[in-house]
N, C-alpha and C positions, 0 to 999 in steps of 0.2 A: 661161751657164745657169747655175746652184749647181747640184749635188746634194750630200742631207744622206744620213747615214748614221746611224744611232741604234743601238747594240746593248746589248742588256742582255742580262745572266748572274745567275742565280738560281746560288748560291755551292750544292753540295749535300752537308750535314751528314751522308747515309749514304753517304757515301764519301771520310771522314775530312776535308775541308773542314771549311772556315770561315770568317765574314764578317770577323771580326777578322785572321785571317791574309792573309788574301784584299786588306782595305781596308790590313793594314801593307804584302803585295807591292808592292800599286799606289801608295803614297804614299812608302814609303820611312820610314814614323814609326815608332818603338816603341810596341807599346799591349799592354796588358794582356789574356787571356783570360780571362774571367772566369768559365768553363762550365770549362775545365783548368787554370783558373793557371799556365799558360804565357804566358810573354810572345813575342810573335809581331815581328821583326825581321830584313828582308831591305835589309842596308846598297844603295843608289841608288851607281852607277860619276856618273850623268845624272840630277838632280833632274828631274823632272816638275813643273808647274805644276799641283796639286790643289786642285779648291773641292769642296764643298760646298756643295748646295742643301735647305737644311730652313727649317720653322718654324721663326721666335726662340725661342719656347720649349723646340725643342727641344735635348737636352742636348750637350753636348759629344764627337769624333769621338768615341774611348773608349769612350763611353760608349752613343753614337747605335750602335754596331759589334757592341758587345754585347748591346742590344735587338738589334736583326735579327736576330743567332744564334737568340734565344730565338724570335723570329715566328715562326708558322706559316706551311706555303707555301701554306697555302688566302688566306691576307690579301695574301702578295703578288702569286695572280692575282688576284686585286680590284683590287690595285689596278693592278695593269698596265691592266686591263680599263677600268676606271673613268678610266686617264690617255688611252688610245690614245684612249677615246672623245672625250673634250673636247679632246682635241688634234690627232683628226685625221679623225677619223668625223664629227663635228658641223660643219669645215667642208670635207666632199664629200668626203674622202680614204676612198678602200678601204684597209684592213690587215691584213693574216695575220700573226697572230700562229706562230713556232711554239716550243712551248717544250719543252726534250729531257730525260730523265729519267735 
């Protein structure tokens, strides 16, 4: 038996966090935060394999993270709803989504 776990986290800008900083931390990449003008870099001792799944017309990683930073929370909720509906509920699974503020 295989058990899958999917975890998604919204990065709360209201708490001083940013999507750019989170992406830099997870990937070990050096990214420029357009909103603050700061360079975000958190070097890693062990490099993880990182992947971003996005449409072919999406911008590169740094630009993508900055665009996410500009997005409204409401749109993120709509995206989660659509994803869960298509990938799980439509296949007969019941999903419980918990979103912390």
